[in-house]
MDAnalysis code that builds the backbone (N, CA, C; Angstrom):
import MDAnalysis as mda
import numpy as np

u = mda.Universe.empty(447, n_residues=149, atom_resindex=np.repeat(np.arange(149), 3), trajectory=True)
u.add_TopologyAttr("name", ["N", "CA", "C"] * 149)
u.add_TopologyAttr("resid", np.arange(1, 150))
u.add_TopologyAttr("resname", ["UNK", "UNK", "UNK", "UNK", "UNK", "UNK", "UNK", "UNK", "UNK", "UNK", "UNK", "UNK", "UNK", "UNK", "UNK", "UNK", "UNK", "UNK", "UNK", "UNK", "UNK", "UNK", "UNK", "UNK", "UNK", "UNK", "UNK", "UNK", "UNK", "UNK", "UNK", "UNK", "UNK", "UNK", "UNK", "UNK", "UNK", "UNK", "UNK", "UNK", "UNK", "UNK", "UNK", "UNK", "UNK", "UNK", "UNK", "UNK", "UNK", "UNK", "UNK", "UNK", "UNK", "UNK", "UNK", "UNK", "UNK", "UNK", "UNK", "UNK", "UNK", "UNK", "UNK", "UNK", "UNK", "UNK", "UNK", "UNK", "UNK", "UNK", "UNK", "UNK", "UNK", "UNK", "UNK", "UNK", "UNK", "UNK", "UNK", "UNK", "UNK", "UNK", "UNK", "UNK", "UNK", "UNK", "UNK", "UNK", "UNK", "UNK", "UNK", "UNK", "UNK", "UNK", "UNK", "UNK", "UNK", "UNK", "UNK", "UNK", "UNK", "UNK", "UNK", "UNK", "UNK", "UNK", "UNK", "UNK", "UNK", "UNK", "UNK", "UNK", "UNK", "UNK", "UNK", "UNK", "UNK", "UNK", "UNK", "UNK", "UNK", "UNK", "UNK", "UNK", "UNK", "UNK", "UNK", "UNK", "UNK", "UNK", "UNK", "UNK", "UNK", "UNK", "UNK", "UNK", "UNK", "UNK", "UNK", "UNK", "UNK", "UNK", "UNK", "UNK", "UNK", "UNK", "UNK", "UNK", "UNK"])
u.atoms.positions = np.array([
    [0.825, -1.196, 0.000],
    [0.000, 0.000, 0.000],
    [0.859, 1.245, 0.000],
    [1.918, 1.253, 0.801],
    [2.799, 2.413, 0.846],
    [3.441, 2.648, -0.511],
    [3.839, 1.586, -1.169],
    [4.477, 1.712, -2.473],
    [3.496, 2.310, -3.477],
    [2.252, 1.879, -3.441],
    [1.241, 2.370, -4.361],
    [0.963, 3.854, -4.110],
    [0.868, 4.251, -2.847],
    [0.626, 5.639, -2.499],
    [1.793, 6.503, -2.946],
    [3.005, 6.055, -2.724],
    [4.182, 6.805, -3.145],
    [4.199, 6.984, -4.650],
    [3.861, 5.939, -5.374],
    [3.832, 6.021, -6.833],
    [2.754, 7.012, -7.267],
    [1.602, 6.978, -6.623],
    [0.511, 7.905, -6.942],
    [0.933, 9.342, -6.674],
    [1.584, 9.558, -5.538],
    [2.055, 10.905, -5.200],
    [3.091, 11.370, -6.203],
    [4.006, 10.480, -6.578],
    [5.040, 10.845, -7.560],
    [4.401, 11.213, -8.896],
    [3.422, 10.437, -9.333],
    [2.747, 10.714, -10.604],
    [2.026, 12.070, -10.519],
    [1.381, 12.331, -9.373],
    [0.678, 13.603, -9.196],
    [1.652, 14.770, -9.214],
    [2.801, 14.605, -8.564],
    [3.809, 15.672, -8.538],
    [4.335, 15.931, -9.941],
    [4.621, 14.885, -10.681],
    [5.119, 15.048, -12.055],
    [4.054, 15.734, -12.916],
    [2.796, 15.335, -12.754],
    [1.703, 15.949, -13.530],
    [1.579, 17.431, -13.183],
    [1.653, 17.753, -11.894],
    [1.550, 19.139, -11.454],
    [2.712, 19.967, -12.000],
    [3.929, 19.411, -11.924],
    [5.106, 20.121, -12.428],
    [4.990, 20.337, -13.934],
    [4.500, 19.343, -14.643],
    [4.321, 19.471, -16.095],
    [3.299, 20.559, -16.407],
    [2.196, 20.563, -15.651],
    [1.159, 21.580, -15.858],
    [1.718, 22.976, -15.588],
    [2.491, 23.116, -14.496],
    [3.084, 24.408, -14.171],
    [4.051, 24.841, -15.249],
    [4.820, 23.909, -15.776],
    [5.773, 24.231, -16.835],
    [5.044, 24.721, -18.089],
    [3.952, 24.043, -18.436],
    [3.167, 24.446, -19.610],
    [2.576, 25.833, -19.398],
    [1.994, 26.071, -18.210],
    [1.426, 27.385, -17.912],
    [2.497, 28.463, -17.945],
    [3.648, 28.160, -17.401],
    [4.748, 29.121, -17.396],
    [5.164, 29.475, -18.822],
    [5.230, 28.466, -19.687],
    [5.594, 28.709, -21.078],
    [4.532, 29.557, -21.778],
    [3.251, 29.302, -21.476],
    [2.169, 30.079, -22.084],
    [2.240, 31.535, -21.638],
    [2.499, 31.772, -20.354],
    [2.615, 33.130, -19.836],
    [3.815, 33.811, -20.480],
    [4.937, 33.100, -20.597],
    [6.129, 33.668, -21.242],
    [5.820, 34.064, -22.681],
    [5.079, 33.213, -23.399],
    [4.722, 33.521, -24.780],
    [3.882, 34.786, -24.844],
    [2.882, 34.918, -23.923],
    [2.032, 36.111, -23.902],
    [2.850, 37.361, -23.612],
    [3.703, 37.289, -22.612],
    [4.517, 38.442, -22.229],
    [5.467, 38.798, -23.356],
    [6.108, 37.799, -23.931],
    [7.042, 38.050, -25.023],
    [6.320, 38.667, -26.217],
    [5.135, 38.141, -26.547],
    [4.390, 38.673, -27.684],
    [3.991, 40.115, -27.445],
    [3.516, 40.433, -26.229],
    [3.094, 41.815, -25.977],
    [4.299, 42.732, -25.841],
    [5.395, 42.240, -25.286],
    [6.595, 43.061, -25.165],
    [7.128, 43.458, -26.532],
    [7.032, 42.570, -27.502],
    [7.518, 42.876, -28.838],
    [6.700, 43.979, -29.483],
    [5.475, 44.149, -29.053],
    [4.601, 45.188, -29.594],
    [5.069, 46.582, -29.193],
    [5.715, 46.695, -28.044],
    [6.091, 47.989, -27.490],
    [7.585, 48.248, -27.626],
    [7.897, 49.372, -28.252],
    [9.289, 49.793, -28.417],
    [9.384, 51.259, -28.011],
    [10.578, 51.742, -27.833],
    [10.753, 53.161, -27.490],
    [10.178, 54.044, -28.601],
    [10.251, 53.561, -29.839],
    [9.750, 54.341, -30.969],
    [8.222, 54.495, -30.951],
    [7.497, 53.425, -30.575],
    [6.045, 53.552, -30.595],
    [5.448, 53.850, -29.214],
    [6.274, 53.897, -28.186],
    [5.784, 54.241, -26.842],
    [5.911, 55.737, -26.553],
    [6.521, 56.493, -27.470],
    [6.615, 57.948, -27.338],
    [5.767, 58.536, -28.459],
    [4.813, 59.376, -28.112],
    [3.881, 59.911, -29.095],
    [3.808, 61.425, -28.950],
    [4.321, 62.127, -29.934],
    [4.258, 63.590, -29.971],
    [3.044, 63.995, -30.803],
    [2.302, 64.976, -30.329],
    [1.125, 65.451, -31.043],
    [1.507, 65.948, -32.432],
    [0.747, 65.497, -33.425],
    [0.916, 65.948, -34.806],
    [-0.474, 66.268, -35.356],
    [-0.708, 67.522, -35.659],
    [-2.031, 67.957, -36.116],
    [-2.506, 67.191, -37.344],
    [-1.592, 66.859, -38.250],
    [-2.014, 66.150, -39.467],
    [-2.484, 64.722, -39.180],
    [-2.216, 64.198, -37.971],
    [-2.695, 62.866, -37.588],
    [-3.946, 62.945, -36.708],
    [-4.407, 64.158, -36.437],
    [-5.629, 64.334, -35.640],
    [-6.844, 64.007, -36.506],
    [-7.902, 63.548, -35.861],
    [-9.141, 63.191, -36.556],
    [-10.134, 64.338, -36.413],
    [-10.608, 64.844, -37.537],
    [-11.592, 65.931, -37.546],
    [-12.930, 65.398, -37.044],
    [-13.587, 66.170, -36.202],
    [-14.928, 65.826, -35.714],
    [-15.882, 66.948, -36.099],
    [-17.159, 66.811, -35.777],
    [-18.155, 67.846, -36.080],
    [-17.936, 69.109, -35.254],
    [-17.244, 68.975, -34.124],
    [-17.083, 70.110, -33.205],
    [-15.623, 70.529, -33.010],
    [-14.708, 69.953, -33.753],
    [-13.279, 70.261, -33.603],
    [-12.441, 69.108, -34.121],
    [-11.611, 68.536, -33.245],
    [-10.846, 67.348, -33.617],
    [-10.386, 66.620, -32.370],
    [-9.890, 65.398, -32.586],
    [-9.355, 64.602, -31.485],
    [-8.069, 63.920, -31.920],
    [-7.225, 63.674, -30.944],
    [-5.946, 63.029, -31.218],
    [-5.733, 61.932, -30.182],
    [-5.534, 60.720, -30.655],
    [-5.292, 59.584, -29.764],
    [-3.792, 59.440, -29.508],
    [-3.400, 59.672, -28.275],
    [-2.018, 59.398, -27.878],
    [-1.833, 57.898, -27.684],
    [-2.859, 57.238, -27.159],
    [-2.835, 55.784, -26.952],
    [-4.276, 55.288, -26.984],
    [-4.570, 54.382, -27.921],
    [-5.937, 53.874, -28.009],
    [-5.999, 52.420, -27.566],
    [-7.207, 51.852, -27.564],
    [-7.407, 50.501, -27.057],
    [-6.730, 49.432, -27.910],
    [-6.368, 49.756, -29.132],
    [-5.658, 48.794, -29.976],
    [-4.169, 48.723, -29.637],
    [-3.692, 49.717, -28.881],
    [-2.273, 49.766, -28.543],
    [-2.018, 49.393, -27.089],
    [-2.819, 49.919, -26.188],
    [-2.578, 49.704, -24.761],
    [-3.271, 48.437, -24.268],
    [-2.874, 48.009, -23.092],
    [-3.508, 46.846, -22.485],
    [-4.835, 47.212, -21.838],
    [-4.954, 48.412, -21.266],
    [-6.186, 48.800, -20.580],
    [-6.555, 50.261, -20.756],
    [-5.611, 51.161, -20.633],
    [-5.920, 52.585, -20.569],
    [-5.764, 53.273, -21.916],
    [-6.608, 54.287, -22.136],
    [-6.499, 55.081, -23.357],
    [-6.273, 56.540, -22.979],
    [-5.632, 57.260, -23.874],
    [-5.374, 58.683, -23.669],
    [-5.679, 59.410, -24.976],
    [-6.618, 60.349, -24.886],
    [-7.050, 61.096, -26.062],
    [-7.075, 62.577, -25.713],
    [-6.729, 63.420, -26.684],
    [-6.893, 64.858, -26.525],
    [-8.061, 65.276, -27.408],
    [-8.995, 66.019, -26.824],
    [-10.130, 66.550, -27.583],
    [-10.025, 68.060, -27.661],
    [-10.319, 68.598, -28.827],
    [-10.380, 70.037, -29.055],
    [-11.817, 70.327, -29.479],
    [-12.485, 71.215, -28.732],
    [-13.889, 71.514, -28.990],
    [-14.044, 73.017, -29.223],
    [-14.737, 73.370, -30.290],
    [-14.961, 74.773, -30.646],
    [-15.887, 75.453, -29.631],
    [-15.822, 76.784, -29.538],
    [-16.666, 77.523, -28.582],
    [-18.157, 77.199, -28.736],
    [-18.828, 77.028, -27.597],
    [-20.262, 76.780, -27.581],
    [-20.689, 75.371, -27.952],
    [-19.736, 74.469, -28.167],
    [-20.083, 73.117, -28.612],
    [-19.628, 72.065, -27.596],
    [-20.149, 70.855, -27.770],
    [-19.716, 69.706, -26.970],
    [-19.580, 68.511, -27.898],
    [-18.792, 67.537, -27.486],
    [-18.569, 66.379, -28.357],
    [-19.822, 65.527, -28.498],
    [-20.637, 65.462, -27.448],
    [-21.900, 64.731, -27.489],
    [-22.736, 65.104, -26.270],
    [-23.982, 64.712, -26.299],
    [-24.884, 64.982, -25.173],
    [-24.433, 64.176, -23.953],
    [-24.840, 64.589, -22.759],
    [-24.500, 63.793, -21.569],
    [-24.913, 62.329, -21.762],
    [-24.078, 61.450, -21.283],
    [-24.263, 60.011, -21.476],
    [-23.645, 59.276, -20.287],
    [-23.729, 57.968, -20.303],
    [-23.072, 57.164, -19.269],
    [-22.572, 55.867, -19.885],
    [-21.583, 55.269, -19.236],
    [-21.021, 53.983, -19.647],
    [-20.349, 53.355, -18.442],
    [-20.016, 52.093, -18.586],
    [-19.466, 51.353, -17.446],
    [-18.056, 51.818, -17.059],
    [-17.289, 52.299, -18.034],
    [-15.919, 52.719, -17.729],
    [-15.907, 54.043, -16.980],
    [-15.015, 54.144, -15.990],
    [-14.799, 55.439, -15.360],
    [-13.924, 56.261, -16.292],
    [-13.944, 57.571, -16.130],
    [-13.213, 58.457, -17.024],
    [-12.635, 59.627, -16.242],
    [-11.484, 60.094, -16.695],
    [-10.866, 61.301, -16.154],
    [-10.684, 62.299, -17.281],
    [-10.981, 63.561, -17.000],
    [-10.789, 64.644, -17.958],
    [-9.825, 65.641, -17.324],
    [-8.895, 66.148, -18.120],
    [-7.954, 67.150, -17.624],
    [-7.954, 68.323, -18.602],
    [-8.343, 69.508, -18.107],
    [-8.461, 70.687, -18.960],
    [-7.077, 71.305, -19.182],
    [-6.706, 71.435, -20.448],
    [-5.427, 72.051, -20.823],
    [-5.602, 73.535, -21.149],
    [-6.639, 73.848, -21.949],
    [-6.896, 75.225, -22.382],
    [-8.391, 75.448, -22.500],
    [-8.830, 76.682, -22.283],
    [-10.231, 77.039, -22.472],
    [-11.044, 76.920, -21.193],
    [-12.373, 77.024, -21.383],
    [-13.299, 76.977, -20.255],
    [-14.325, 75.877, -20.501],
    [-14.411, 74.955, -19.559],
    [-15.300, 73.802, -19.700],
    [-16.421, 73.850, -18.686],
    [-17.573, 73.386, -19.126],
    [-18.667, 73.130, -18.200],
    [-18.781, 71.615, -18.093],
    [-18.594, 71.105, -16.890],
    [-18.653, 69.667, -16.645],
    [-19.996, 69.336, -16.024],
    [-20.686, 68.389, -16.641],
    [-21.987, 67.931, -16.169],
    [-21.788, 66.565, -15.535],
    [-22.290, 66.385, -14.300],
    [-22.203, 65.088, -13.626],
    [-23.471, 64.869, -12.810],
    [-24.239, 63.878, -13.228],
    [-25.459, 63.487, -12.518],
    [-26.371, 64.658, -12.156],
    [-26.647, 65.517, -13.142],
    [-27.614, 66.589, -12.955],
    [-27.046, 67.908, -12.466],
    [-25.772, 67.963, -12.107],
    [-25.161, 69.208, -11.646],
    [-24.030, 69.600, -12.585],
    [-23.710, 70.904, -12.621],
    [-22.618, 71.371, -13.472],
    [-21.660, 72.242, -12.676],
    [-20.436, 72.293, -13.173],
    [-19.411, 73.185, -12.641],
    [-18.619, 73.700, -13.839],
    [-18.158, 74.933, -13.764],
    [-17.358, 75.535, -14.827],
    [-15.940, 75.715, -14.316],
    [-14.971, 75.351, -15.153],
    [-13.567, 75.455, -14.739],
    [-12.673, 75.631, -15.958],
    [-11.451, 76.071, -15.686],
    [-10.469, 76.305, -16.740],
    [-9.271, 75.384, -16.632],
    [-8.150, 75.827, -17.222],
    [-6.942, 75.005, -17.288],
    [-6.474, 74.496, -15.924],
    [-5.806, 73.355, -15.998],
    [-5.234, 72.678, -14.829],
    [-6.285, 72.225, -13.838],
    [-7.429, 71.837, -14.377],
    [-8.513, 71.283, -13.574],
    [-8.819, 69.883, -14.093],
    [-9.069, 68.967, -13.182],
    [-9.468, 67.627, -13.604],
    [-10.906, 67.367, -13.177],
    [-11.580, 66.556, -13.961],
    [-12.937, 66.107, -13.660],
    [-12.899, 64.590, -13.654],
    [-13.494, 64.001, -12.640],
    [-13.567, 62.542, -12.556],
    [-15.007, 62.109, -12.752],
    [-15.207, 61.103, -13.569],
    [-16.527, 60.548, -13.802],
    [-16.514, 59.073, -13.403],
    [-17.220, 58.724, -12.324],
    [-17.278, 57.319, -11.913],
    [-18.085, 56.466, -12.893],
    [-17.955, 55.182, -12.765],
    [-18.677, 54.234, -13.606],
    [-20.188, 54.500, -13.573],
    [-20.782, 54.483, -14.749],
    [-22.232, 54.611, -14.951],
    [-22.841, 55.950, -14.541],
    [-22.033, 56.949, -14.224],
    [-22.561, 58.280, -13.906],
    [-22.844, 59.029, -15.206],
    [-23.956, 59.738, -15.255],
    [-24.260, 60.544, -16.442],
    [-23.334, 61.760, -16.437],
    [-22.669, 61.996, -17.557],
    [-21.662, 63.055, -17.605],
    [-21.529, 63.634, -19.013],
    [-20.904, 64.811, -19.071],
    [-20.618, 65.457, -20.337],
    [-19.761, 66.691, -20.117],
    [-19.137, 67.157, -21.190],
    [-18.307, 68.367, -21.154],
    [-18.731, 69.256, -22.312],
    [-18.833, 70.548, -22.034],
    [-19.206, 71.523, -23.054],
    [-18.219, 72.684, -22.986],
    [-17.886, 73.238, -24.138],
    [-17.045, 74.428, -24.194],
    [-17.938, 75.647, -23.986],
    [-17.759, 76.332, -22.854],
    [-18.565, 77.523, -22.569],
    [-17.736, 78.800, -22.688],
    [-16.540, 78.683, -23.247],
    [-15.669, 79.843, -23.418],
    [-15.723, 80.406, -24.823],
    [-14.868, 81.412, -25.068],
    [-14.795, 82.078, -26.383],
    [-13.662, 81.540, -27.253],
    [-12.868, 80.613, -26.714],
    [-11.756, 80.006, -27.457],
    [-11.943, 78.493, -27.462],
    [-11.127, 77.808, -28.226],
    [-11.201, 76.346, -28.243],
    [-10.954, 75.777, -26.851],
    [-11.653, 74.713, -26.539],
    [-11.450, 73.953, -25.309],
    [-10.569, 72.763, -25.662],
    [-9.475, 72.610, -24.948],
    [-8.552, 71.498, -25.189],
    [-8.434, 70.717, -23.882],
    [-8.751, 69.411, -23.943],
    [-8.673, 68.597, -22.738],
    [-8.251, 67.165, -23.057],
    [-7.696, 66.511, -22.054],
    [-7.299, 65.112, -22.173],
    [-8.396, 64.234, -21.590],
    [-8.574, 63.077, -22.194],
    [-9.516, 62.073, -21.715],
    [-8.724, 60.810, -21.410],
    [-8.797, 60.351, -20.184],
    [-8.111, 59.128, -19.768],
    [-9.193, 58.142, -19.369],
    [-9.146, 56.981, -19.990],
    [-10.225, 56.010, -19.800],
    [-9.664, 54.603, -19.800],
    [-10.207, 53.769, -18.961],
    [-9.823, 52.365, -18.962],
    [-10.702, 51.646, -19.981],
    [-10.087, 50.898, -20.881],
    [-10.824, 50.156, -21.885],
    [-11.149, 48.779, -21.324],
    [-12.408, 48.503, -21.108],
    [-12.827, 47.192, -20.606],
    [-13.092, 46.293, -21.786],
    [-12.029, 45.678, -22.304],
    [-12.125, 44.846, -23.500],
    [-13.006, 43.629, -23.293],
])
């Protein structure tokens, strides 16, 4: 009986070690594959107006989008005076906005606040929110969002 138990334990240990080795190799493959995607050349992104996307209310520039990053995205939005990118809305992802230039009206769950440069707005998950340019110049702000793939 002892011999049989020892053999069973040995077989289980070998199976466990083999499984761990396979999992380790799979994780290494994933890490290696994603690491190859990122280089110093594509991890540094300088704003270029000719690469910005024109919108109905201005333009936007993706510093990092969901096709490049693992989770987080970074976008700069430029909105003309008196306009907003869209009506107040909500989604599961939380969002951060950082005002670079201009005057923004931030709407969050029925209330608004007006602020200028060097101000951040946080929008929790599923909260109704929106940003409008209430100034006389373009509103320029960053949008930081986690992409829930």
